[in-house]
PyMOL commands that place a pseudoatom at each C-alpha (Angstrom):
pseudoatom trace, name=CA, resn=MET, resi=1, chain=A, elem=C, hetatm=0, pos=[49.428, 94.554, 49.772]
pseudoatom trace, name=CA, resn=SER, resi=2, chain=A, elem=C, hetatm=0, pos=[52.449, 92.668, 51.081]
pseudoatom trace, name=CA, resn=THR, resi=3, chain=A, elem=C, hetatm=0, pos=[52.999, 91.688, 54.705]
pseudoatom trace, name=CA, resn=ALA, resi=4, chain=A, elem=C, hetatm=0, pos=[56.492, 91.999, 56.199]
pseudoatom trace, name=CA, resn=GLN, resi=5, chain=A, elem=C, hetatm=0, pos=[58.005, 88.660, 57.095]
pseudoatom trace, name=CA, resn=PRO, resi=6, chain=A, elem=C, hetatm=0, pos=[59.058, 88.260, 60.764]
pseudoatom trace, name=CA, resn=THR, resi=7, chain=A, elem=C, hetatm=0, pos=[62.737, 88.464, 61.249]
pseudoatom trace, name=CA, resn=PHE, resi=8, chain=A, elem=C, hetatm=0, pos=[64.849, 85.967, 63.141]
pseudoatom trace, name=CA, resn=ASP, resi=9, chain=A, elem=C, hetatm=0, pos=[64.915, 88.339, 66.090]
pseudoatom trace, name=CA, resn=ASP, resi=10, chain=A, elem=C, hetatm=0, pos=[61.104, 88.500, 66.081]
pseudoatom trace, name=CA, resn=VAL, resi=11, chain=A, elem=C, hetatm=0, pos=[60.805, 84.714, 66.083]
pseudoatom trace, name=CA, resn=TRP, resi=12, chain=A, elem=C, hetatm=0, pos=[63.421, 84.406, 68.781]
pseudoatom trace, name=CA, resn=ARG, resi=13, chain=A, elem=C, hetatm=0, pos=[61.608, 86.894, 70.986]
pseudoatom trace, name=CA, resn=MET, resi=14, chain=A, elem=C, hetatm=0, pos=[58.369, 84.938, 70.449]
pseudoatom trace, name=CA, resn=PHE, resi=15, chain=A, elem=C, hetatm=0, pos=[60.077, 81.708, 71.515]
pseudoatom trace, name=CA, resn=GLN, resi=16, chain=A, elem=C, hetatm=0, pos=[61.543, 83.456, 74.549]
pseudoatom trace, name=CA, resn=GLU, resi=17, chain=A, elem=C, hetatm=0, pos=[58.164, 84.900, 75.508]
pseudoatom trace, name=CA, resn=THR, resi=18, chain=A, elem=C, hetatm=0, pos=[56.466, 81.509, 75.038]
pseudoatom trace, name=CA, resn=GLY, resi=19, chain=A, elem=C, hetatm=0, pos=[59.176, 79.860, 77.135]
pseudoatom trace, name=CA, resn=ARG, resi=20, chain=A, elem=C, hetatm=0, pos=[58.731, 82.490, 79.799]
pseudoatom trace, name=CA, resn=GLN, resi=21, chain=A, elem=C, hetatm=0, pos=[54.959, 81.914, 79.810]
pseudoatom trace, name=CA, resn=PHE, resi=22, chain=A, elem=C, hetatm=0, pos=[55.484, 78.161, 80.056]
pseudoatom trace, name=CA, resn=GLN, resi=23, chain=A, elem=C, hetatm=0, pos=[57.844, 78.705, 82.987]
pseudoatom trace, name=CA, resn=GLU, resi=24, chain=A, elem=C, hetatm=0, pos=[55.321, 81.011, 84.672]
pseudoatom trace, name=CA, resn=THR, resi=25, chain=A, elem=C, hetatm=0, pos=[52.536, 78.486, 84.096]
pseudoatom trace, name=CA, resn=ASP, resi=26, chain=A, elem=C, hetatm=0, pos=[54.697, 75.676, 85.460]
pseudoatom trace, name=CA, resn=ARG, resi=27, chain=A, elem=C, hetatm=0, pos=[55.579, 77.821, 88.478]
pseudoatom trace, name=CA, resn=ARG, resi=28, chain=A, elem=C, hetatm=0, pos=[51.885, 78.414, 89.148]
pseudoatom trace, name=CA, resn=PHE, resi=29, chain=A, elem=C, hetatm=0, pos=[51.139, 74.719, 88.763]
pseudoatom trace, name=CA, resn=GLN, resi=30, chain=A, elem=C, hetatm=0, pos=[53.904, 73.974, 91.249]
pseudoatom trace, name=CA, resn=GLU, resi=31, chain=A, elem=C, hetatm=0, pos=[52.444, 76.513, 93.662]
pseudoatom trace, name=CA, resn=LEU, resi=32, chain=A, elem=C, hetatm=0, pos=[48.971, 75.004, 93.256]
pseudoatom trace, name=CA, resn=ARG, resi=33, chain=A, elem=C, hetatm=0, pos=[50.380, 71.515, 93.752]
pseudoatom trace, name=CA, resn=GLU, resi=34, chain=A, elem=C, hetatm=0, pos=[52.170, 72.635, 96.885]
pseudoatom trace, name=CA, resn=GLN, resi=35, chain=A, elem=C, hetatm=0, pos=[49.021, 74.333, 98.140]
pseudoatom trace, name=CA, resn=SER, resi=36, chain=A, elem=C, hetatm=0, pos=[47.090, 71.164, 97.398]
pseudoatom trace, name=CA, resn=ARG, resi=37, chain=A, elem=C, hetatm=0, pos=[49.640, 69.118, 99.325]
pseudoatom trace, name=CA, resn=GLU, resi=38, chain=A, elem=C, hetatm=0, pos=[49.455, 71.568, 102.229]
pseudoatom trace, name=CA, resn=THR, resi=39, chain=A, elem=C, hetatm=0, pos=[45.651, 71.444, 102.174]
pseudoatom trace, name=CA, resn=ASP, resi=40, chain=A, elem=C, hetatm=0, pos=[45.748, 67.652, 102.111]
pseudoatom trace, name=CA, resn=ARG, resi=41, chain=A, elem=C, hetatm=0, pos=[48.241, 67.649, 104.967]
pseudoatom trace, name=CA, resn=ARG, resi=42, chain=A, elem=C, hetatm=0, pos=[45.979, 69.947, 106.971]
pseudoatom trace, name=CA, resn=PHE, resi=43, chain=A, elem=C, hetatm=0, pos=[42.962, 67.769, 106.210]
pseudoatom trace, name=CA, resn=GLN, resi=44, chain=A, elem=C, hetatm=0, pos=[44.912, 64.731, 107.372]
pseudoatom trace, name=CA, resn=GLU, resi=45, chain=A, elem=C, hetatm=0, pos=[45.980, 66.555, 110.524]
pseudoatom trace, name=CA, resn=THR, resi=46, chain=A, elem=C, hetatm=0, pos=[42.406, 67.701, 111.159]
pseudoatom trace, name=CA, resn=ASP, resi=47, chain=A, elem=C, hetatm=0, pos=[41.117, 64.166, 110.618]
pseudoatom trace, name=CA, resn=ARG, resi=48, chain=A, elem=C, hetatm=0, pos=[43.760, 62.837, 112.998]
pseudoatom trace, name=CA, resn=MET, resi=49, chain=A, elem=C, hetatm=0, pos=[42.718, 65.430, 115.580]
pseudoatom trace, name=CA, resn=PHE, resi=50, chain=A, elem=C, hetatm=0, pos=[39.050, 64.481, 115.150]
pseudoatom trace, name=CA, resn=GLN, resi=51, chain=A, elem=C, hetatm=0, pos=[39.900, 60.803, 115.545]
pseudoatom trace, name=CA, resn=GLU, resi=52, chain=A, elem=C, hetatm=0, pos=[41.975, 61.552, 118.645]
pseudoatom trace, name=CA, resn=THR, resi=53, chain=A, elem=C, hetatm=0, pos=[39.180, 63.701, 120.067]
pseudoatom trace, name=CA, resn=GLU, resi=54, chain=A, elem=C, hetatm=0, pos=[36.651, 60.940, 119.347]
pseudoatom trace, name=CA, resn=ARG, resi=55, chain=A, elem=C, hetatm=0, pos=[38.909, 58.389, 121.044]
pseudoatom trace, name=CA, resn=LEU, resi=56, chain=A, elem=C, hetatm=0, pos=[39.334, 60.603, 124.114]
pseudoatom trace, name=CA, resn=LEU, resi=57, chain=A, elem=C, hetatm=0, pos=[35.590, 61.259, 124.291]
pseudoatom trace, name=CA, resn=LYS, resi=58, chain=A, elem=C, hetatm=0, pos=[34.878, 57.542, 124.004]
pseudoatom trace, name=CA, resn=GLU, resi=59, chain=A, elem=C, hetatm=0, pos=[37.373, 56.767, 126.775]
pseudoatom trace, name=CA, resn=GLN, resi=60, chain=A, elem=C, hetatm=0, pos=[35.878, 59.523, 128.944]
pseudoatom trace, name=CA, resn=SER, resi=61, chain=A, elem=C, hetatm=0, pos=[32.364, 58.222, 128.262]
pseudoatom trace, name=CA, resn=GLU, resi=62, chain=A, elem=C, hetatm=0, pos=[33.413, 54.674, 129.179]
pseudoatom trace, name=CA, resn=ARG, resi=63, chain=A, elem=C, hetatm=0, pos=[35.037, 55.913, 132.399]
pseudoatom trace, name=CA, resn=THR, resi=64, chain=A, elem=C, hetatm=0, pos=[31.923, 57.946, 133.214]
pseudoatom trace, name=CA, resn=ASP, resi=65, chain=A, elem=C, hetatm=0, pos=[29.647, 54.966, 132.511]
pseudoatom trace, name=CA, resn=GLN, resi=66, chain=A, elem=C, hetatm=0, pos=[31.817, 52.801, 134.734]
pseudoatom trace, name=CA, resn=LYS, resi=67, chain=A, elem=C, hetatm=0, pos=[31.652, 55.357, 137.550]
pseudoatom trace, name=CA, resn=ILE, resi=68, chain=A, elem=C, hetatm=0, pos=[27.864, 55.605, 137.166]
pseudoatom trace, name=CA, resn=ARG, resi=69, chain=A, elem=C, hetatm=0, pos=[27.583, 51.811, 137.323]
pseudoatom trace, name=CA, resn=GLU, resi=70, chain=A, elem=C, hetatm=0, pos=[29.749, 51.769, 140.450]
pseudoatom trace, name=CA, resn=VAL, resi=71, chain=A, elem=C, hetatm=0, pos=[27.687, 54.534, 142.081]
pseudoatom trace, name=CA, resn=ASN, resi=72, chain=A, elem=C, hetatm=0, pos=[24.425, 52.788, 141.185]
pseudoatom trace, name=CA, resn=LYS, resi=73, chain=A, elem=C, hetatm=0, pos=[25.753, 49.534, 142.578]
pseudoatom trace, name=CA, resn=ARG, resi=74, chain=A, elem=C, hetatm=0, pos=[26.809, 51.185, 145.809]
pseudoatom trace, name=CA, resn=MET, resi=75, chain=A, elem=C, hetatm=0, pos=[23.503, 53.041, 146.055]
pseudoatom trace, name=CA, resn=GLY, resi=76, chain=A, elem=C, hetatm=0, pos=[21.665, 49.762, 145.492]
pseudoatom trace, name=CA, resn=GLU, resi=77, chain=A, elem=C, hetatm=0, pos=[23.732, 48.066, 148.184]
pseudoatom trace, name=CA, resn=LEU, resi=78, chain=A, elem=C, hetatm=0, pos=[23.141, 51.004, 150.526]
pseudoatom trace, name=CA, resn=GLY, resi=79, chain=A, elem=C, hetatm=0, pos=[19.420, 50.922, 149.743]
pseudoatom trace, name=CA, resn=ASN, resi=80, chain=A, elem=C, hetatm=0, pos=[19.304, 47.205, 150.514]
pseudoatom trace, name=CA, resn=ARG, resi=81, chain=A, elem=C, hetatm=0, pos=[21.107, 47.727, 153.806]
pseudoatom trace, name=CA, resn=LEU, resi=82, chain=A, elem=C, hetatm=0, pos=[18.802, 50.606, 154.726]
pseudoatom trace, name=CA, resn=GLY, resi=83, chain=A, elem=C, hetatm=0, pos=[15.771, 48.539, 153.751]
pseudoatom trace, name=CA, resn=GLY, resi=84, chain=A, elem=C, hetatm=0, pos=[17.000, 45.728, 155.992]
pseudoatom trace, name=CA, resn=PHE, resi=85, chain=A, elem=C, hetatm=0, pos=[17.608, 48.237, 158.759]
pseudoatom trace, name=CA, resn=ILE, resi=86, chain=A, elem=C, hetatm=0, pos=[14.032, 49.545, 158.436]
pseudoatom trace, name=CA, resn=GLU, resi=87, chain=A, elem=C, hetatm=0, pos=[12.698, 45.986, 158.582]
pseudoatom trace, name=CA, resn=GLU, resi=88, chain=A, elem=C, hetatm=0, pos=[14.642, 45.384, 161.784]
pseudoatom trace, name=CA, resn=MET, resi=89, chain=A, elem=C, hetatm=0, pos=[13.162, 48.566, 163.264]
pseudoatom trace, name=CA, resn=VAL, resi=90, chain=A, elem=C, hetatm=0, pos=[9.586, 47.798, 162.217]
pseudoatom trace, name=CA, resn=ARG, resi=91, chain=A, elem=C, hetatm=0, pos=[9.531, 44.095, 163.107]
pseudoatom trace, name=CA, resn=PRO, resi=92, chain=A, elem=C, hetatm=0, pos=[9.644, 44.476, 166.913]
pseudoatom trace, name=CA, resn=ALA, resi=93, chain=A, elem=C, hetatm=0, pos=[7.525, 47.646, 166.788]
pseudoatom trace, name=CA, resn=ALA, resi=94, chain=A, elem=C, hetatm=0, pos=[4.805, 46.021, 164.685]
pseudoatom trace, name=CA, resn=VAL, resi=95, chain=A, elem=C, hetatm=0, pos=[3.408, 44.080, 167.643]
pseudoatom trace, name=CA, resn=ARG, resi=96, chain=A, elem=C, hetatm=0, pos=[2.886, 47.252, 169.683]
pseudoatom trace, name=CA, resn=LEU, resi=97, chain=A, elem=C, hetatm=0, pos=[1.730, 49.370, 166.737]
pseudoatom trace, name=CA, resn=PHE, resi=98, chain=A, elem=C, hetatm=0, pos=[-1.008, 47.050, 165.540]
pseudoatom trace, name=CA, resn=ARG, resi=99, chain=A, elem=C, hetatm=0, pos=[-2.148, 45.991, 168.995]
pseudoatom trace, name=CA, resn=ASP, resi=100, chain=A, elem=C, hetatm=0, pos=[-2.700, 49.687, 169.683]
pseudoatom trace, name=CA, resn=ARG, resi=101, chain=A, elem=C, hetatm=0, pos=[-4.949, 49.664, 166.621]
pseudoatom trace, name=CA, resn=GLY, resi=102, chain=A, elem=C, hetatm=0, pos=[-6.934, 46.694, 167.887]
pseudoatom trace, name=CA, resn=ILE, resi=103, chain=A, elem=C, hetatm=0, pos=[-5.182, 44.093, 165.738]
pseudoatom trace, name=CA, resn=GLU, resi=104, chain=A, elem=C, hetatm=0, pos=[-3.704, 41.255, 167.787]
pseudoatom trace, name=CA, resn=VAL, resi=105, chain=A, elem=C, hetatm=0, pos=[-0.331, 39.952, 166.609]
pseudoatom trace, name=CA, resn=HIS, resi=106, chain=A, elem=C, hetatm=0, pos=[0.562, 36.264, 166.927]
pseudoatom trace, name=CA, resn=GLU, resi=107, chain=A, elem=C, hetatm=0, pos=[3.355, 36.015, 164.340]
pseudoatom trace, name=CA, resn=VAL, resi=108, chain=A, elem=C, hetatm=0, pos=[5.704, 38.356, 162.478]
pseudoatom trace, name=CA, resn=HIS, resi=109, chain=A, elem=C, hetatm=0, pos=[7.378, 36.867, 159.402]
pseudoatom trace, name=CA, resn=ARG, resi=110, chain=A, elem=C, hetatm=0, pos=[10.184, 38.522, 157.451]
pseudoatom trace, name=CA, resn=ASP, resi=111, chain=A, elem=C, hetatm=0, pos=[11.029, 38.358, 153.745]
pseudoatom trace, name=CA, resn=ILE, resi=112, chain=A, elem=C, hetatm=0, pos=[8.171, 36.209, 152.472]
pseudoatom trace, name=CA, resn=THR, resi=113, chain=A, elem=C, hetatm=0, pos=[8.468, 35.136, 148.825]
pseudoatom trace, name=CA, resn=ALA, resi=114, chain=A, elem=C, hetatm=0, pos=[6.124, 33.065, 146.664]
pseudoatom trace, name=CA, resn=GLU, resi=115, chain=A, elem=C, hetatm=0, pos=[5.719, 32.161, 142.989]
pseudoatom trace, name=CA, resn=ARG, resi=116, chain=A, elem=C, hetatm=0, pos=[2.740, 30.528, 141.303]
pseudoatom trace, name=CA, resn=GLY, resi=117, chain=A, elem=C, hetatm=0, pos=[1.536, 30.392, 137.733]
pseudoatom trace, name=CA, resn=GLY, resi=118, chain=A, elem=C, hetatm=0, pos=[4.241, 32.698, 136.425]
pseudoatom trace, name=CA, resn=GLU, resi=119, chain=A, elem=C, hetatm=0, pos=[3.549, 35.375, 139.064]
pseudoatom trace, name=CA, resn=ALA, resi=120, chain=A, elem=C, hetatm=0, pos=[5.817, 36.253, 141.963]
pseudoatom trace, name=CA, resn=ILE, resi=121, chain=A, elem=C, hetatm=0, pos=[5.515, 38.182, 145.191]
pseudoatom trace, name=CA, resn=GLN, resi=122, chain=A, elem=C, hetatm=0, pos=[7.935, 39.373, 147.861]
pseudoatom trace, name=CA, resn=ILE, resi=123, chain=A, elem=C, hetatm=0, pos=[6.776, 40.849, 151.163]
pseudoatom trace, name=CA, resn=ASP, resi=124, chain=A, elem=C, hetatm=0, pos=[9.157, 42.478, 153.632]
pseudoatom trace, name=CA, resn=LEU, resi=125, chain=A, elem=C, hetatm=0, pos=[7.103, 41.810, 156.772]
pseudoatom trace, name=CA, resn=LEU, resi=126, chain=A, elem=C, hetatm=0, pos=[3.929, 39.828, 157.372]
pseudoatom trace, name=CA, resn=VAL, resi=127, chain=A, elem=C, hetatm=0, pos=[2.032, 40.421, 160.616]
pseudoatom trace, name=CA, resn=VAL, resi=128, chain=A, elem=C, hetatm=0, pos=[-0.410, 37.580, 161.319]
pseudoatom trace, name=CA, resn=ASN, resi=129, chain=A, elem=C, hetatm=0, pos=[-3.099, 36.521, 163.769]
pseudoatom trace, name=CA, resn=ASP, resi=130, chain=A, elem=C, hetatm=0, pos=[-5.929, 34.002, 163.472]
pseudoatom trace, name=CA, resn=THR, resi=131, chain=A, elem=C, hetatm=0, pos=[-8.101, 36.300, 161.343]
pseudoatom trace, name=CA, resn=ASP, resi=132, chain=A, elem=C, hetatm=0, pos=[-5.895, 39.122, 160.074]
pseudoatom trace, name=CA, resn=THR, resi=133, chain=A, elem=C, hetatm=0, pos=[-2.819, 39.400, 157.877]
pseudoatom trace, name=CA, resn=VAL, resi=134, chain=A, elem=C, hetatm=0, pos=[-0.961, 42.703, 157.432]
pseudoatom trace, name=CA, resn=ALA, resi=135, chain=A, elem=C, hetatm=0, pos=[1.605, 42.947, 154.627]
pseudoatom trace, name=CA, resn=ILE, resi=136, chain=A, elem=C, hetatm=0, pos=[4.202, 45.675, 155.286]
pseudoatom trace, name=CA, resn=GLU, resi=137, chain=A, elem=C, hetatm=0, pos=[6.556, 47.186, 152.682]
pseudoatom trace, name=CA, resn=CYS, resi=138, chain=A, elem=C, hetatm=0, pos=[9.704, 48.751, 154.201]
pseudoatom trace, name=CA, resn=LYS, resi=139, chain=A, elem=C, hetatm=0, pos=[11.723, 51.500, 152.476]
pseudoatom trace, name=CA, resn=SER, resi=140, chain=A, elem=C, hetatm=0, pos=[14.343, 54.040, 153.451]
pseudoatom trace, name=CA, resn=HIS, resi=141, chain=A, elem=C, hetatm=0, pos=[12.566, 56.728, 151.368]
pseudoatom trace, name=CA, resn=LEU, resi=142, chain=A, elem=C, hetatm=0, pos=[8.968, 56.056, 150.362]
pseudoatom trace, name=CA, resn=SER, resi=143, chain=A, elem=C, hetatm=0, pos=[7.802, 57.159, 146.908]
pseudoatom trace, name=CA, resn=LEU, resi=144, chain=A, elem=C, hetatm=0, pos=[4.491, 57.105, 145.034]
pseudoatom trace, name=CA, resn=ASP, resi=145, chain=A, elem=C, hetatm=0, pos=[5.860, 54.266, 142.891]
pseudoatom trace, name=CA, resn=ASP, resi=146, chain=A, elem=C, hetatm=0, pos=[6.615, 52.264, 146.047]
pseudoatom trace, name=CA, resn=VAL, resi=147, chain=A, elem=C, hetatm=0, pos=[3.009, 52.700, 147.179]
pseudoatom trace, name=CA, resn=ASN, resi=148, chain=A, elem=C, hetatm=0, pos=[1.627, 51.660, 143.794]
pseudoatom trace, name=CA, resn=GLU, resi=149, chain=A, elem=C, hetatm=0, pos=[3.886, 48.616, 143.683]
pseudoatom trace, name=CA, resn=HIS, resi=150, chain=A, elem=C, hetatm=0, pos=[2.686, 47.581, 147.138]
pseudoatom trace, name=CA, resn=LEU, resi=151, chain=A, elem=C, hetatm=0, pos=[-0.929, 47.972, 146.041]
pseudoatom trace, name=CA, resn=GLU, resi=152, chain=A, elem=C, hetatm=0, pos=[-0.201, 45.599, 143.150]
pseudoatom trace, name=CA, resn=ARG, resi=153, chain=A, elem=C, hetatm=0, pos=[1.433, 43.243, 145.648]
pseudoatom trace, name=CA, resn=MET, resi=154, chain=A, elem=C, hetatm=0, pos=[-1.685, 43.321, 147.797]
pseudoatom trace, name=CA, resn=GLU, resi=155, chain=A, elem=C, hetatm=0, pos=[-3.838, 42.278, 144.840]
pseudoatom trace, name=CA, resn=LYS, resi=156, chain=A, elem=C, hetatm=0, pos=[-1.657, 39.171, 144.387]
pseudoatom trace, name=CA, resn=LEU, resi=157, chain=A, elem=C, hetatm=0, pos=[-1.263, 38.166, 148.009]
pseudoatom trace, name=CA, resn=LYS, resi=158, chain=A, elem=C, hetatm=0, pos=[-4.207, 35.801, 148.491]
pseudoatom trace, name=CA, resn=ARG, resi=159, chain=A, elem=C, hetatm=0, pos=[-3.697, 34.268, 145.078]
pseudoatom trace, name=CA, resn=LEU, resi=160, chain=A, elem=C, hetatm=0, pos=[-0.004, 33.554, 145.587]
pseudoatom trace, name=CA, resn=LEU, resi=161, chain=A, elem=C, hetatm=0, pos=[-0.195, 32.859, 149.325]
pseudoatom trace, name=CA, resn=PRO, resi=162, chain=A, elem=C, hetatm=0, pos=[-3.429, 30.814, 149.582]
pseudoatom trace, name=CA, resn=LYS, resi=163, chain=A, elem=C, hetatm=0, pos=[-2.596, 30.015, 153.194]
pseudoatom trace, name=CA, resn=TYR, resi=164, chain=A, elem=C, hetatm=0, pos=[-3.977, 33.475, 153.978]
pseudoatom trace, name=CA, resn=ALA, resi=165, chain=A, elem=C, hetatm=0, pos=[-6.922, 33.332, 151.585]
pseudoatom trace, name=CA, resn=GLY, resi=166, chain=A, elem=C, hetatm=0, pos=[-9.366, 33.167, 154.495]
pseudoatom trace, name=CA, resn=SER, resi=167, chain=A, elem=C, hetatm=0, pos=[-7.822, 36.103, 156.340]
pseudoatom trace, name=CA, resn=ARG, resi=168, chain=A, elem=C, hetatm=0, pos=[-8.730, 39.748, 156.347]
pseudoatom trace, name=CA, resn=VAL, resi=169, chain=A, elem=C, hetatm=0, pos=[-5.696, 41.059, 154.454]
pseudoatom trace, name=CA, resn=LEU, resi=170, chain=A, elem=C, hetatm=0, pos=[-4.505, 44.626, 155.150]
pseudoatom trace, name=CA, resn=GLY, resi=171, chain=A, elem=C, hetatm=0, pos=[-1.569, 46.639, 153.824]
pseudoatom trace, name=CA, resn=ALA, resi=172, chain=A, elem=C, hetatm=0, pos=[1.000, 48.986, 155.340]
pseudoatom trace, name=CA, resn=VAL, resi=173, chain=A, elem=C, hetatm=0, pos=[4.051, 50.954, 154.232]
pseudoatom trace, name=CA, resn=ALA, resi=174, chain=A, elem=C, hetatm=0, pos=[6.946, 51.948, 156.486]
pseudoatom trace, name=CA, resn=ALA, resi=175, chain=A, elem=C, hetatm=0, pos=[9.921, 54.250, 155.849]
pseudoatom trace, name=CA, resn=MET, resi=176, chain=A, elem=C, hetatm=0, pos=[12.409, 56.570, 157.489]
pseudoatom trace, name=CA, resn=VAL, resi=177, chain=A, elem=C, hetatm=0, pos=[11.479, 59.365, 155.077]
pseudoatom trace, name=CA, resn=ILE, resi=178, chain=A, elem=C, hetatm=0, pos=[7.866, 59.755, 153.927]
pseudoatom trace, name=CA, resn=PRO, resi=179, chain=A, elem=C, hetatm=0, pos=[6.959, 62.925, 151.983]
pseudoatom trace, name=CA, resn=ASP, resi=180, chain=A, elem=C, hetatm=0, pos=[3.592, 64.349, 152.985]
pseudoatom trace, name=CA, resn=ASN, resi=181, chain=A, elem=C, hetatm=0, pos=[2.057, 63.845, 149.529]
pseudoatom trace, name=CA, resn=VAL, resi=182, chain=A, elem=C, hetatm=0, pos=[3.126, 60.184, 149.533]
pseudoatom trace, name=CA, resn=ALA, resi=183, chain=A, elem=C, hetatm=0, pos=[1.747, 59.640, 153.053]
pseudoatom trace, name=CA, resn=LYS, resi=184, chain=A, elem=C, hetatm=0, pos=[-1.587, 61.190, 152.033]
pseudoatom trace, name=CA, resn=TYR, resi=185, chain=A, elem=C, hetatm=0, pos=[-1.728, 59.065, 148.885]
pseudoatom trace, name=CA, resn=ALA, resi=186, chain=A, elem=C, hetatm=0, pos=[-1.056, 55.847, 150.820]
pseudoatom trace, name=CA, resn=TYR, resi=187, chain=A, elem=C, hetatm=0, pos=[-3.689, 56.877, 153.396]
pseudoatom trace, name=CA, resn=ARG, resi=188, chain=A, elem=C, hetatm=0, pos=[-6.285, 57.440, 150.654]
pseudoatom trace, name=CA, resn=GLN, resi=189, chain=A, elem=C, hetatm=0, pos=[-5.457, 54.021, 149.180]
pseudoatom trace, name=CA, resn=GLY, resi=190, chain=A, elem=C, hetatm=0, pos=[-6.341, 52.381, 152.499]
pseudoatom trace, name=CA, resn=LEU, resi=191, chain=A, elem=C, hetatm=0, pos=[-2.786, 51.596, 153.675]
pseudoatom trace, name=CA, resn=TYR, resi=192, chain=A, elem=C, hetatm=0, pos=[-1.380, 52.041, 157.149]
pseudoatom trace, name=CA, resn=VAL, resi=193, chain=A, elem=C, hetatm=0, pos=[1.536, 54.507, 157.103]
pseudoatom trace, name=CA, resn=ILE, resi=194, chain=A, elem=C, hetatm=0, pos=[4.336, 53.758, 159.578]
pseudoatom trace, name=CA, resn=GLY, resi=195, chain=A, elem=C, hetatm=0, pos=[6.859, 56.538, 160.098]
pseudoatom trace, name=CA, resn=GLN, resi=196, chain=A, elem=C, hetatm=0, pos=[9.456, 57.737, 162.557]
pseudoatom trace, name=CA, resn=THR, resi=197, chain=A, elem=C, hetatm=0, pos=[8.981, 60.448, 165.140]
pseudoatom trace, name=CA, resn=GLY, resi=198, chain=A, elem=C, hetatm=0, pos=[12.006, 61.040, 167.330]
pseudoatom trace, name=CA, resn=ASP, resi=199, chain=A, elem=C, hetatm=0, pos=[13.299, 57.643, 168.423]
pseudoatom trace, name=CA, resn=HIS, resi=200, chain=A, elem=C, hetatm=0, pos=[9.987, 55.878, 167.945]
pseudoatom trace, name=CA, resn=LEU, resi=201, chain=A, elem=C, hetatm=0, pos=[7.870, 54.482, 165.150]
pseudoatom trace, name=CA, resn=ILE, resi=202, chain=A, elem=C, hetatm=0, pos=[4.217, 55.430, 164.926]
pseudoatom trace, name=CA, resn=ILE, resi=203, chain=A, elem=C, hetatm=0, pos=[1.257, 54.727, 162.689]
pseudoatom trace, name=CA, resn=ARG, resi=204, chain=A, elem=C, hetatm=0, pos=[0.538, 58.129, 161.189]
pseudoatom trace, name=CA, resn=ASN, resi=205, chain=A, elem=C, hetatm=0, pos=[-3.076, 57.376, 160.238]
pseudoatom trace, name=CA, resn=ASP, resi=206, chain=A, elem=C, hetatm=0, pos=[-5.634, 59.289, 162.309]
pseudoatom trace, name=CA, resn=ASP, resi=207, chain=A, elem=C, hetatm=0, pos=[-8.644, 57.804, 164.116]
pseudoatom trace, name=CA, resn=LYS, resi=208, chain=A, elem=C, hetatm=0, pos=[-10.867, 58.438, 161.084]
pseudoatom trace, name=CA, resn=PHE, resi=209, chain=A, elem=C, hetatm=0, pos=[-8.832, 56.031, 158.962]
pseudoatom trace, name=CA, resn=ARG, resi=210, chain=A, elem=C, hetatm=0, pos=[-10.498, 52.881, 157.685]
pseudoatom trace, name=CA, resn=PRO, resi=211, chain=A, elem=C, hetatm=0, pos=[-8.067, 50.368, 156.150]
pseudoatom trace, name=CA, resn=LYS, resi=212, chain=A, elem=C, hetatm=0, pos=[-8.794, 48.749, 152.806]
pseudoatom trace, name=CA, resn=THR, resi=213, chain=A, elem=C, hetatm=0, pos=[-9.433, 45.016, 153.037]
pseudoatom trace, name=CA, resn=TRP, resi=214, chain=A, elem=C, hetatm=0, pos=[-8.260, 42.600, 150.391]
for i in range(1, 214): cmd.bond("trace and resi %d" % i, "trace and resi %d" % (i + 1))
show_as sticks, trace
zoom trace
């Protein structure tokens, strides 16, 4: 059985169809290439936006950190000034306050510091007579941590200030603001609690209080 040979027109149509398919394929490739370029451009734009956002966030974070450091510095300076103010209030009142409690006062020393054997101590006020020494910590706002730190300070006092090794050493805390739970905690630890009532300073411990002796 013989097969008819394609005519010139048949071959020509085949070439035209193949050419058309090649053109269509090339057009699709061009579209895909353009889409790829657009996608890449969008990725680059997105990456640029992310980098810009990251830069802005970093700048904002640095500005915020700087403001926090400035606030902390100012708060520290304010706290120091308030602490000094409390010391100035307590120092003249200490004579009256402790004499009322039966403790004679011969000397009141401010800002006592000492360092021995790698240990250091700093005491805001030291009330002294021939037999007794009262170490007072002064704060604007008294916290539990402040009380605990003063208790640690009391444990070091005779060791770092041997001049008072033969004394009966007592402790006290003083502040403008003393939360009730902090005052009770200091009381239970054997510390005098000096607070403000109206225009005056008072020792808030009742008559049942017995101070701890170091």
